[in-house]
C-alpha positions in Angstrom: 35.9 -137.2 21.5 38.7 -139.3 22.4 41.2 -136.1 22.4 44.8 -136.1 23.2 45.5 -133.6 26.2 49.4 -132.0 26.2 49.7 -131.9 29.6 52.8 -129.4 29.0 50.0 -127.6 26.8 47.8 -127.4 29.9 50.4 -126.6 32.8 51.5 -124.2 30.4 48.1 -122.5 30.0 47.2 -122.8 33.8 50.7 -120.5 34.1 49.0 -118.1 32.2 45.7 -118.1 34.0 47.5 -117.8 37.4 49.7 -114.9 36.1 46.1 -113.4 34.2 45.0 -113.8 37.5 47.5 -112.1 39.9 47.5 -109.4 37.4 43.4 -108.8 37.7 44.4 -109.4 41.4 46.8 -106.3 41.2 45.0 -104.6 38.5 42.2 -104.4 41.1 44.3 -103.2 44.2 46.3 -100.6 42.3 42.6 -99.4 41.3 41.5 -99.2 44.8 44.6 -97.5 45.8 43.6 -95.3 43.1 40.5 -94.9 43.9 41.3 -94.2 47.8 43.7 -91.5 46.7 41.4 -90.1 44.8 38.8 -90.6 46.8 41.1 -88.1 49.9 42.1 -86.0 46.6 38.1 -85.4 46.5 37.7 -85.1 50.5 40.7 -82.8 51.1 39.2 -80.6 47.6 35.6 -80.5 49.7 37.4 -79.5 52.7 39.5 -77.1 51.3 36.3 -75.2 49.2 34.4 -75.4 53.2 37.2 -73.7 54.3 37.4 -71.1 51.1 33.5 -70.7 51.6 33.6 -69.9 55.1 36.4 -67.5 54.4 34.3 -65.6 52.0 31.7 -66.0 54.5 33.3 -64.1 57.1 35.1 -61.3 54.2 31.6 -60.4 53.5 30.0 -60.0 56.7 33.5 -57.7 57.1 33.0 -56.1 53.8 29.1 -55.6 55.0 31.1 -54.6 58.8 33.3 -52.0 57.0 30.5 -50.5 54.4 28.5 -49.4 57.9 31.5 -48.2 59.5 32.2 -45.8 56.7 28.1 -45.1 56.2 28.8 -43.9 60.0 32.2 -41.9 59.5 30.4 -39.8 56.3 27.6 -39.1 58.4 29.9 -37.6 60.8 32.4 -36.0 58.5 28.9 -34.3 56.8 27.7 -33.5 60.3 30.9 -32.8 61.3 31.5 -29.7 58.6 27.9 -28.7 58.9 29.0 -28.1 62.7 32.0 -26.6 61.2 30.6 -24.0 59.0 27.5 -22.8 61.5 30.4 -22.1 63.9 33.0 -20.1 61.4 29.8 -18.1 60.5 28.8 -17.6 64.3 33.0 -16.8 64.6 32.7 -14.2 61.5 29.3 -12.9 62.8 31.3 -12.4 65.9 34.5 -10.8 63.9 32.4 -7.8 62.8 30.9 -7.7 65.9 34.0 -6.5 67.4 35.1 -4.8 64.8 31.9 -2.6 65.4 32.6 -2.1 68.8 36.1 -1.5 68.2 34.8 1.4 65.7 32.8 2.9 68.3 35.5 3.0 70.7 37.7 5.1 68.4 35.0 7.1 67.4 34.3 8.0 71.1 38.3 8.2 71.8 38.8 10.6 68.9 36.2 12.4 69.9 37.5 12.6 73.3 41.0 13.8 72.4 39.2 16.4 70.2 37.3 17.7 73.1 40.3 17.6 75.6 42.7 19.1 73.1 39.6 22.2 72.4 39.7 22.4 76.3 43.6 22.1 76.5 43.1 25.1 74.1 40.7 27.3 75.7 42.6 26.8 79.3 46.1 27.7 77.6 44.1 30.6 75.9 42.6 31.9 79.6 45.8 30.7 81.2 47.9 33.2 78.6 44.8 36.1 79.0 44.8 36.2 82.6 48.9 36.1 82.5 49.2 39.3 80.0 46.4 41.0 80.5 45.0 40.5 84.0 42.4 43.1 84.5 40.5 41.3 81.4 40.2 38.5 83.5 39.4 40.4 86.2 36.4 42.2 84.2 35.2 38.4 82.7 35.1 37.3 86.3 32.9 40.3 87.4 30.3 39.7 84.4 27.1 40.2 85.6 25.6 36.9 85.8 
């Protein structure tokens, strides 16, 4: 086949091929750059997810500790409430006992005051008798035994 080759056409095709080659190389470089950026972004996301997972695990442990402490405090509150109720019953019982003792002492005091009043009245009568009628006192003091 004898065909004439146009040198200008070959040169133009070579220029287009070279431009295409540079574009492919540049595209490969840009794709590689994008690949590296995406890879770095994935690494950053992975690191962030690991940190998040660690934080979630830490929060889970803290939540368990808080629940245990809350349970312990609840038990202490229940124990304190029962203890307080027992002490309150004891105090009420002691208060009733003290009130009964006070009432008993008041009764004895009233009785003693009543007896003292009776004795005082008797003494006053006797004194009056002696003062008014000394003979009667003399008679009473010499009565047969």
